[in-house]
C-alpha positions, 0 to 999 in steps of 0.5 A, a space after each residue: 226504863 220506861 219512855 215516861 221515865 226517860 222523858 222525865 229524866 231528860 226534862 229534869 236534866 235540861 232544867 238542872 243544868 240551867 239552874 243553880 244547885 243545892 249550895 250546901 256546906 258541911 264543916 267538921 269542927 275542931 274540938 278536942 275529944 269531941 266529934 262535931 259536924 255542922 251542915 247547912 242545907 240550901 234549897 228552894 223549899 223549907 218543908 221537911 221531915 225528920 224520920 226515924 228509920 228502923 233497923 231490920 227493915 228490908 228495902 229496895 231501890 227505886 231504880 228501874 233496872 238492877 235495883 239494889 236490895 238490902 236489910 238495914 243493920 242500923 237505925 238512923 234519924 234523917 232529914 228528908 225532903 224528897 220522900 222516905 229513904 231519900 234523905 239529904 243528911 242524917 246520922 245512924 245509931 252508931 254515930 255515922 253521919 252523912 251530908 250531900 252537896 252539889 258539885 258541877 262536873 260530877 259523873 257517876 260510873 257507867 252501868 255495869 253488873 253492880 246493883 243500882 241505887 238513887 243518889 239520895 237512896 245512897 245516903 240511906 244505904 250507907 246509914 243502914 249498913 255501916 257503922 263507921 267512915 272506914 266501912 263506908 270507904 271500903 264499901 263505897 263501890 258495892 252499889 252503883 249510883 244511877 243518876 244524872 244529878 251531880 253531888 258529892 258527900 261528906 261522911 263523919 263518925 263518932 271517932 272523929 274520922 271523916 271522908 269526902 267521896 266524889 265521883 269524877 270521870 266515872 270513878 269514885 274518889 275518896 279523901 280521908 286522913 292525910 288526903 283530907 287536911 280540911 274536913 269541910 265541903 261546899 260545891 267545888 271539887 275537894 281538890 279545887 277547894 283545898 287549892 283555894 284554902 292554901 291560897 287564902 292562907 298565904 294572903 291571910 285574908 278572909 274571903 267574904 263572898 257566897 261562892 263555893 270556894 269562899 264558903 269553904 275557905 271561910 268555914 275552914 277558918 272558923 271551925 276552931 275557937 273557944 267557947 261553947 262548941 254547939 254555939 260555935 257550930 251554929 255561928 260558923 254555919 251562919 257565916 257560910 249561909 247562902 242567901 237568894 233562891 236556894 237559901 239556907 233552909 236548915 242548919 244542923 249541928 251533929 254532936 256525934 260522940 254524944 248522939 245529940 242532933 241540934 237544928 234550926 230552920 229558916 221558919 223557926 230559928 229556935 234551936 231544937 235538939 233530940 238524942 238519937 238513942 232516945 228512939 226505939 229503932 226496932 222495926 216492930 214498933 211504929 216509925 216516927 217523924 217530926 215536921 221541921 217547920 213545927 214551932 217549939 224549941 229545946 228537946 223535941 224527941 217527945 214531939 215525934 209522932 207516928 209516920 204517915 204516908 200523907 205527911 210524906 206525900 205532902 212534904 214531897 209535893 211541896 218540895 217537888 213543886 218548889 224545886 225547878 228540876 222537879 217541878 215538871 214531874 207528873 202527878 203519877 210520878 210524884 205518887 210513885 216516888 212518895 209511895 215506893 218505900 212504903 210499898 217495898 219496905 217490910 220488917 224482916 225480923 222474925 224472932 
C-alpha cells in the first residue's frame, strides 16, 4: 500500500469516527406470494447514477494488495454514488437484491490469503456472482473485505429468502431463517435490534424517534398491512426516513418477483420505475445509465442513456465533496477511483 493511500485512509478514518454514518434502513415487506423490499439510502449527497452492469464483464478490485478478480455471471442494475462497481444497493437479473447500512462496531477479518475487495465492491461482487441468498451465505467469506468503514448488509431474493450479514470481532456473522425473525435492518447490530423489537412488543408502544433502534422497531411494525403493497412500501419508508445532514436521499422499493424497481428521491418525489428484464445485459452492447436527479415519472427504462466516464466522474466528485469522510481526498485519488472500473473491466465473452 502506498504512503499516499495510508495517509488518505488514516485521515478518512479520523473524520469517520467523528461524524454520523449513513443512517440507512431496509425493510422486507410481508406480502403473501410476493417478495418486496424497501430501502432508504441516507447520505450527504443527492447525486447518483442507476447503472446497468453487464454479465460477462471481467473485473478487478481496487484494493492495492491481493485484489480479487472475477467475471460477472449475471447482469445487474445498481444505485451508485461513489463510482462504477461501487454501489450502495442493487438487484441482479436473477432477483438477488442487496443494500448496505452503517453499523458502529463492525470489524472485518484481518488480512489473510484470501483475495481482498472494497466494502462497496463487495456488493457488486455478490450481484455479479450469485443468484440467491443461499449462494451468498455459502460464499460470504470467499473474498475478504479490506476496509475500515463499518457496514452491514441485507440480502433478499425473489423466493422471499433474506439474510443479514455483519462483521463482528473480525468474523462474518449471518442471520437467516429462524435466526432472522424480522427481515429488517438499520444501524445497530441485528442482535440489539431484535432485543429492542421484543421490548417494544411487550409494551405495545410505537417508538417515534429517528434513532436506529426506533427506526428498526417502527419499520418492523409497519411492514404488514392491506392495500397496494408498493404504496405501503413507500409509506413504511417515509415513516423511517431520516432528517438532518444525512437525510434520506433515495427511497427504493424492489418487487423482486416481478423484477420491477420503484424509486423516488429528495430532488424528485415522483415515483419512477423500471423493469430489470427490459435491459440488455450482454457485455457486447453499451453499458447504460440513468441520473437519479433527472425529472420525470413513471417508467423510465427508455430514458437510460449510454454510460460515460464523465458522468461517472461528475457524480463521484459531487459525492466525495459533500461527504465528510471523503471530502479531503485528493484530485489524483478521485480520478483514480472514478477511472478504475473503466480501466480494468473488459467484455470476456469470446463466442
